[in-house]
C-alpha positions in Angstrom: 113.1 53.9 189.0 116.7 54.5 188.1 116.8 51.4 185.9 113.7 52.6 184.0 115.3 55.9 183.4 118.5 54.2 182.2 116.6 52.0 179.8 114.7 55.1 178.5 117.9 57.0 178.0 119.4 54.1 176.0 116.3 53.7 173.8 116.3 57.5 173.1 120.0 57.4 172.2 119.5 54.5 169.8 116.6 56.3 168.1 118.5 59.6 167.7 121.6 57.7 166.4 119.6 55.7 163.9 118.0 58.8 162.4 121.0 61.0 162.4 121.9 62.4 159.0 125.2 61.4 157.4 127.1 62.7 154.5 128.5 60.6 151.7 131.5 62.1 149.9 132.0 60.9 146.3 135.2 60.9 144.2 133.7 63.7 142.0 133.6 65.9 145.1 129.8 65.7 145.4 128.4 65.4 149.0 125.0 63.8 149.6 123.2 64.0 153.0 120.7 61.5 154.2 119.8 58.7 156.5 122.1 55.7 156.1 120.1 52.6 155.2 122.9 50.3 154.1 126.7 50.4 154.1 128.7 47.3 153.0 131.7 46.5 150.9 129.8 47.0 147.6 127.2 49.7 148.0 126.0 52.6 150.1 122.3 53.5 150.3 120.9 56.8 151.6 117.4 58.0 152.2 116.9 61.7 151.9 114.2 63.8 153.6 111.9 63.6 150.7 111.9 59.8 151.0 113.9 59.1 147.9 116.6 56.4 148.2 119.9 56.8 146.4 122.5 54.0 145.8 126.2 54.6 145.3 128.9 52.0 144.4 131.4 51.7 147.2 134.2 52.3 144.7 133.0 55.8 144.2 132.7 56.7 147.9 135.7 58.5 149.4 134.3 59.1 152.9 131.3 58.9 155.1 130.8 61.5 157.9 128.2 62.8 160.2 126.4 65.9 159.2 128.2 68.0 161.8 131.7 66.8 161.0 134.3 68.1 158.6 135.2 65.9 155.7 138.0 63.5 156.7 139.5 60.5 154.9 141.7 57.7 156.1 145.3 57.9 155.2 145.1 54.7 153.2 142.2 55.9 151.1 143.2 55.9 147.5 141.5 58.5 145.3 141.7 57.8 141.6 142.0 61.1 139.8 139.5 61.6 137.0 141.2 61.9 133.6 140.1 64.8 131.3 140.8 62.8 128.1 139.6 59.3 127.2 140.3 56.7 124.6 137.4 54.6 123.3 137.5 51.6 121.1 134.4 49.9 119.4 133.7 47.0 117.2 130.4 46.1 115.4 129.0 43.5 113.1 125.6 42.9 111.4 123.7 43.1 108.1 123.7 45.8 105.4 121.4 46.5 102.5 123.1 47.6 99.3 120.7 49.2 96.7 120.7 47.4 93.3 122.7 44.5 94.9 120.9 43.2 97.9 121.6 42.2 101.4 125.1 41.5 102.8 127.2 41.5 105.9 128.9 44.4 107.5 131.7 44.9 110.1 133.5 47.9 111.5 135.9 49.1 114.1 136.7 52.6 115.4 139.2 54.2 117.7 138.2 57.5 119.3 139.9 60.2 121.5 137.8 62.7 123.3 136.5 64.1 126.6 136.2 61.9 129.6 133.4 63.9 131.3 131.3 66.8 130.0 128.6 68.8 131.8 129.5 66.9 135.0 128.5 63.5 133.5 130.5 60.7 131.8 129.5 62.2 128.4 132.0 61.3 125.7 132.6 63.6 122.8 135.6 63.2 120.4 137.1 62.4 117.0 137.0 58.9 115.5 139.0 57.0 112.8 138.1 53.5 111.8 137.3 50.9 109.2 133.9 49.9 107.7 133.4 46.9 105.3 130.4 45.6 103.5 130.3 42.2 101.9 128.0 40.7 99.4 129.1 37.5 97.6 132.2 38.3 95.6 131.7 42.1 96.2 133.6 43.8 99.0 133.3 47.5 99.7 135.3 49.2 102.4 135.9 52.7 103.7 138.0 54.6 106.3 135.5 56.8 108.2 136.6 60.0 109.9 133.8 61.1 112.3 132.7 63.2 115.3 131.3 60.7 117.8 129.4 61.1 121.1 128.1 58.8 123.8 125.8 59.7 126.6 124.9 57.3 129.4 121.5 58.6 130.8 121.8 59.2 134.5 118.5 58.3 136.1 120.2 58.1 139.5 123.4 59.9 140.6 126.6 57.7 140.1 124.6 54.7 138.9 126.9 52.1 137.5 124.3 50.7 135.0 122.7 53.2 132.6 120.8 53.3 129.3 123.1 54.5 126.5 122.6 56.9 123.6 125.2 57.5 120.9 125.6 59.2 117.6 128.3 59.8 114.9 128.7 61.9 111.8 131.5 62.3 109.3 133.0 61.4 105.9 134.3 58.0 104.7 137.1 57.6 102.2 136.8 54.6 99.9 139.7 52.2 99.9 139.2 51.4 96.2 138.8 53.8 93.2 136.0 51.6 91.8 133.6 53.0 94.3 133.4 56.4 96.0 133.5 57.8 99.5 130.8 59.9 101.0 129.0 61.2 104.1 128.3 58.7 106.9 126.3 58.8 110.1 125.1 56.4 112.8 123.0 56.1 116.0 123.3 53.7 118.9 121.0 52.6 121.7 122.0 50.2 124.4 123.5 49.8 127.9 126.5 51.2 129.7 128.4 49.8 132.7 131.0 51.8 134.7 134.0 49.7 135.7 135.7 52.5 137.7 136.2 56.2 137.6 137.9 56.2 134.2 136.7 53.1 132.5 133.4 51.7 131.2 131.9 49.1 128.9 129.0 49.3 126.5 126.8 47.2 124.2 124.3 48.7 121.8 122.1 48.2 118.9 123.6 50.3 116.1 122.2 51.6 112.8 124.7 53.1 110.2 124.2 55.0 107.0 127.0 55.2 104.3 126.8 57.3 101.2 128.9 55.9 98.3 129.1 55.1 94.6 129.3 51.6 93.3 129.6 49.8 89.9 126.6 47.7 88.8 126.1 45.6 85.7 123.0 46.1 83.6 121.8 44.3 80.5 120.0 46.4 77.9 119.0 44.7 74.5 121.3 41.8 75.3 124.2 44.1 75.8 125.9 44.3 79.2 126.8 47.7 80.6 128.7 48.7 83.8 127.3 51.8 85.4 128.8 53.9 88.2 125.9 55.0 90.4 125.4 56.7 93.7 123.6 54.9 96.5 123.0 54.8 100.3 124.0 51.7 102.2 122.1 51.0 105.4 123.5 48.7 108.1 122.2 47.4 111.4 124.1 45.4 114.0 125.5 45.0 117.5 128.3 47.3 118.8 130.5 46.7 121.8 132.9 49.3 123.2 135.4 49.9 125.9 136.6 53.3 127.3 139.7 53.9 129.3 
């Protein structure tokens, strides 16, 4: 009889322990309570009362505690402080359509400084300076764009390392040659974002860029060749890669 009671007590203890709520403490200070499903060197998975499961990279987890305990961390736990300012660098290449001229190649690079986090998310917003070039045969057009740029990795789960990415930019480009003019410029990006650590991430995206400018074109009227200076909008599409730190 005593053996049966002992086995029953052990089974009851195991059941209570397995369903006991635990709290995961993230570097951001957020605390999430739920039933621990998995805890290894790479990931922590919790199931909340509503049945939803949430996955957190182990690099973002500061501590794991029982629901009734105070938050404690080991002495050797290293907490990486979150920076308020970030530097972002991007490079892109692709094709561009030049009105009255035809298709050509395009390449660009940008250096940005802005916010590391906004609205509690890794939302980047900052100023950008860069280079944009469009090439068509012997014709080369280039500008120095000054823009306001933003990047938003869509959070479909808290602290997810992989996220869809939306980006946009708007500003003015200065022509590097007086033979063509500068003008307004804008762009949109759609791609994928990967978080390396608290302060760094990588991205790759499909980008579409619009550049307002003026170019010289040659026209022949009554067998006489003329050079006209006309305004046009150059449209480019390509692939953009970026790193933020």
